[in-house]
Structures are given as structure tokens and as C-alpha cells.
C-alpha positions in Angstrom: 103.4 58.6 250.3 102.5 55.1 249.0 100.2 53.1 251.2 101.6 49.8 252.4 100.3 46.8 250.6 98.0 44.4 252.4 98.9 40.9 253.2 98.7 38.9 249.9 98.3 35.6 251.8 94.6 35.4 251.2 94.9 35.6 247.4 98.0 33.3 247.3 96.5 30.7 249.6 93.1 30.8 247.9 94.7 30.4 244.5 96.6 27.4 245.7 93.7 26.0 247.7 91.1 26.1 245.0 93.4 24.7 242.3 94.6 22.0 244.6 91.1 21.0 245.6 90.1 20.9 241.9 93.1 18.7 241.2 92.1 16.3 244.0 88.6 16.0 242.6 90.1 15.3 239.1 92.5 12.7 240.4 89.5 11.0 242.2 87.7 10.9 238.9 84.8 13.3 239.8 85.5 15.5 236.7 87.9 16.0 233.9 91.1 18.2 233.9 89.3 21.3 232.7 88.6 22.9 236.2 92.2 22.3 237.3 93.8 23.6 234.1 91.6 26.7 234.1 92.4 27.5 237.7 96.1 26.5 237.2 96.4 29.2 234.5 94.4 32.0 236.2 94.2 31.6 240.0 96.7 29.0 241.1 99.3 30.3 238.6 98.9 34.0 237.9 97.1 35.3 241.0 99.4 33.2 243.3 102.5 34.4 241.5 101.5 38.0 241.8 100.8 37.4 245.5 104.4 36.1 245.8 105.8 39.2 244.2 103.9 41.4 246.7 105.0 39.2 249.6 108.7 39.4 248.6 108.3 43.2 248.3 107.0 43.2 251.9 110.1 41.3 252.9 108.6 37.8 253.4 111.0 35.4 251.8 109.1 32.3 252.8 105.6 33.4 251.6 106.9 35.2 248.6 109.1 32.3 247.5 106.3 29.8 248.1 103.6 31.8 246.3 105.8 32.5 243.3 107.2 29.0 243.1 103.8 27.2 243.4 102.3 29.8 241.0 105.0 28.8 238.5 104.2 25.1 239.3 100.6 25.6 238.2 101.8 27.3 235.0 104.1 24.3 234.4 101.2 21.9 234.8 99.2 23.9 232.2 102.2 23.9 229.9 102.9 20.2 230.4 99.3 19.1 229.9 98.1 21.5 227.3 100.8 23.4 225.5 103.4 20.6 225.0 101.0 18.1 223.6 99.9 20.7 221.0 103.5 20.6 219.7 103.6 16.8 219.8 105.5 16.6 223.0 103.8 14.1 225.3 104.8 13.5 228.9 104.5 9.9 229.8 104.2 8.1 233.1 107.9 8.4 234.0 107.9 12.0 233.0 105.0 12.8 235.2 106.5 10.9 238.1 109.8 12.8 237.5 107.9 16.1 237.4 106.3 15.2 240.8 109.6 14.1 242.2 111.2 17.5 241.5 108.3 19.2 243.4 108.5 16.6 246.2 112.2 17.6 246.7 111.4 21.3 246.4 108.5 21.0 248.9 110.7 19.2 251.4 112.8 22.5 251.9 109.6 24.5 252.5 108.2 21.9 254.8 111.3 22.0 257.0 111.3 25.8 257.0 107.5 25.9 257.8 108.1 24.3 261.2 109.4 27.8 262.4 106.3 29.6 261.1 103.2 27.9 262.5 101.4 24.6 263.1 98.7 25.0 260.4 101.2 26.1 257.8 103.5 23.2 258.8 100.6 20.8 258.5 99.9 22.2 255.1 103.4 21.6 253.9 103.6 18.1 255.4 100.4 17.3 253.5 101.7 18.9 250.3 105.0 16.9 250.6 103.0 13.7 251.0 100.8 14.7 248.0 103.9 15.1 245.8 105.2 11.7 247.1 101.9 10.1 246.1 102.0 11.9 242.7 105.5 10.3 242.1 103.9 6.8 242.7 100.6 7.3 241.0 101.6 7.5 237.3 103.7 4.4 237.6 100.9 2.4 239.2 102.2 2.1 242.7 99.1 3.7 244.4 95.4 3.9 243.5 94.0 7.2 242.3 91.1 7.7 244.8 93.2 7.9 248.0 95.8 10.1 246.2 93.0 12.5 245.0 91.5 12.6 248.5 94.8 13.5 250.1 95.3 16.2 247.5 91.8 17.5 248.2 92.4 17.6 251.9 95.7 19.5 251.3 93.8 22.1 249.4 91.0 22.2 252.0 93.6 23.0 254.7 95.0 25.8 252.5 91.5 27.1 252.0 90.9 27.2 255.8 94.1 29.1 256.4 93.2 31.6 253.7 89.7 32.0 255.1 91.1 32.5 258.6 93.5 35.2 257.3 90.6 37.0 255.6 88.1 36.8 258.4 90.6 37.8 261.0 91.8 40.7 258.9 88.3 42.0 258.2 87.2 41.7 261.8 90.5 43.0 263.1 90.9 40.2 265.6 91.6 36.5 265.8 88.1 35.0 265.3 89.5 31.8 263.6 92.7 30.1 264.9 95.7 30.3 262.7 98.3 28.4 264.7 
């Protein structure tokens, strides 16, 4: 008999968290795009997508859909910023704003659904929705980069905390860190 799969939330949330924090630091100007793009391909993209497949197999439509979708988001960022320019296709300011707008709308649905799941996850999706709204405004010069990057970093930091709490609570077999 096949053993049940463990909760993939730690991997999915950590992939999202680290890639998002790296993005925030990049937007603030602390380093180049390299750390974000490397994480986007490997951890935020691939590992998170796999976590989504496992979560869907376990019957979790919210977690599975979120992990797979945002994993695909990070792949799309890598494609948009690395692959497309290699073929002479550059995404300008309006294209980047439009890309963020699609994810702003997408995230709105998950934000509304998250209110039934838990306070910390709801806060995460509210912050993520705000981040995409700011990323709509950033490339067209409506907001400065530093506060946008800080908000993105804080979004990733909250995801990191939720993942850490899931991990610590699972390993200790009890709720050492609050999750709701």
C-alpha cells in the first residue's frame, strides 16, 4: 500500500517565499535580477509547481491551484526576462504593467477564497494582491521602486513565516508556532 504524501505546503510556500523576497530586494536595488531568476526557475517555479501537483492529488484545490499557478508565474517571469529577449522579443513598460495586471486579477480570486482558510493566509494574499497592484504601477512610473520592493519583500517574509510554522509544527507534532 502506498504511503500518503506529506503536506507539500512547506516546499510550495518556501519556494514562493524565497523567490518573492529575492524579488523585493531586486526591486529595491540591493542586487541584480540573478537571484530572482535563478530561484524563479528552480524553487519558485519548479519546486512550487510540483508541490501544487501533490496538493491537488491530496484533494486540496486551493493549495494545489495556488502552488501550480504561482509556480507557472515564476517560469513566466524567467521566460519574459531571459528567454524572450534572447529571441529579440523585449517586453516594455506597458507589457510589464499588463503582465502584472493579469496576475493582479488572478490573485484577487485567490484573495477572496483565502478568507475562508485562515488569517495568515488571507493576509498573505492581501499583501500579494497589493504587490501586483504596485507592480502594475511601477513600470509606468506611478510609484517609486523602494516602497514597492519593500512591500514585495514583506509579502515573501510572511510566506516564509507560514512555511516555517508548518514545518516546525509538523516536526514537533504540535502547534508551537501560530498559523491562524
